[in-house]
N, C-alpha and C positions, 0 to 999 in steps of 0.2 A: 625689129632690131635696127634696120637701116635708118629709122627715124630717131634713134637715140634711146630707145626703151629696150629693156631686157625682157625676153620671153623665157619663162621657165615652164617646162612641161613635165609635171610629175607622172611617173609611170605607176598607175594605181594597181593595187593588188587585184589579180585576176585578168589583167589586160596586157596585151603585147607580150613581152618576154617574161612577164610575171604571171602568165596563165597557170592555172592549177591543173594538175593531172586529171584525166577523166575519173569520175566517180567520187571526187572530193566534194563534199557538200559546201556550197558557198552561195546561199540564197540571197535574193535582193535585199532582204531585211538586214543581212550581215554585211553587204557590200558598202552601203552608204557610210556607216560608221568607219569601216576600213578605209574608204576614200578620204573621209575627213582626217583620219590619223595620218595618212600619207601626205595630204595637203598641209596639215599643220607641221609635220616634220620638215617639209620643204621650206615653209616659212621660218621655222626654227633655224634651219641651216643658213638661209639667206641673211638672217639677223647676225650671223657670225662674220659676215663678209663686209668689208669697208666699201666695196664698190656697188652696193645696193642700198637704196634709200627705203628703209623699212616703213617709213611714214607714207609711202606712195605705192600701195599694193592694190592691184585690180585683179578681180577674178574674171577670166575669159573662158566661157564654156561653149562648146560646139556640140550640137545635136542633143547629147544627154545633159544639156545645160539646165534641165529642171532641178539638178542638184545645186545650182548656183544660189538660189534663195535659201536653201537649207544651210549651206556653208556660210553664207553672209549673215544668217540669223545667229549662228553660234560662234563665228570667228571674228572677233573685234578688229583684227589686223586688216581685214578687207575694207577698203575705202570706197570702192565702186565696183559694179558688176557690168559685164558685157555678156549678154546671152544671145548667141547666134544659133538660130534654128531650134529654138526650144519652146516649151509650153508644158501644160499639165498633161501627163500621160493619160491616155484614154482608159487604160486598165486600172482597176482598183489597186491601191498601194497599201502596204501595211502602215498603220497609223504612225508608227515610230519614224517613218521616212517619207511620209506623204507631203509633197510640196504645198498642198492646200493648208496644212497645219503650220508650215514654216513661213510661207510667203508674207503673211501679215506682220511677222516679226523681223522681216528683212527690210531694213530702213535705209540702206545705203543707196546712193544714186544708181539707177539701173537703166541701161540701154538694152532694148530687145530689138534684134534685127531678124526678120523672118521673110520667108517666101510667101507671096500672096496665094500661091497654089500648093502650099505644103500639104502633102498627103499623110505625113506622119503626125504632125501637129497642126491640124487645120485652124484657121483664124478664129472662127466662132466658138468652137468647143474647147480649144486648147490654149491658143495664144492669148486671146483677149481675157479669158478668165484669170490666167496667171498674172498678166499685166495689171488688171484691176485689183487683184488680191494683194499685190505688193504693198507693204506698209510704208513705202517711200512716199514723200510728199509729191504731189502731182507735178510740181515745177521741177522735180529732180528725177523724173522718169520719162522715158521716151520709147515709143514703139514705132519702128520703121518697117514698112512693108515694101519689099522689092519684088520685081517680076521674077518668077521662077518657082521651083518646088522646094523641097526640103532644104537644100543648100543653094541659095540664090547664086547664079553664075557671075553676077557683076561684082568681081573682086574689088575693083576700084571704088565703087560706091560703098562697099563694106569698109574698106580702108579709110575712106574720107570720114565716114560716120564715126568709126572707132577712134581715129586720131583726134578728131574734134572733141569727142566725149572725154577722152583721157586728158587732153589739154585743159579742158574745162574743170574737171574734178581732181586731177592730180597735179595740174600746173604744166606749163610748157616744159619741154626738154631743155635742160641746161647742160653746158659742157661739163664733163667729168671733173670733179675736184673743186667745183665752185659752190 
């Protein structure tokens, strides 16, 4: 936001203050479509506001960012993706929400930033396969490995990469109203 971009953080069903009471079934197969609905509703709302440029929307996912290629494959309003600390999950996913099925259909420019020593999404088995499966042209995708584990601690390096990426694919920030 300090750089002139707006950050909108949807509170997805089942997370934070939208947690479900104990005993309410809400399996992973049901979560991703619910996340998409919440994400799409957020974009719908932003389209009603004059202070947002609906032509320049990026998806920024942290940790559970394996959902980014799924959303980008089905949501045409996403113009670019930034996936921080993501990869293909090591456990089997239901086919309806498996990023392996959606990544080849995700063709938006995508920046992946990961920790070199990520223990949740290791480079060889999780990060590299997702990056290679993306349907994005090779010139429009980038995989950055930083020192650290699941969430690389070098915030300045992350901010430099993300800012340069967004400037490249969404254009530089312009003063409001121009």
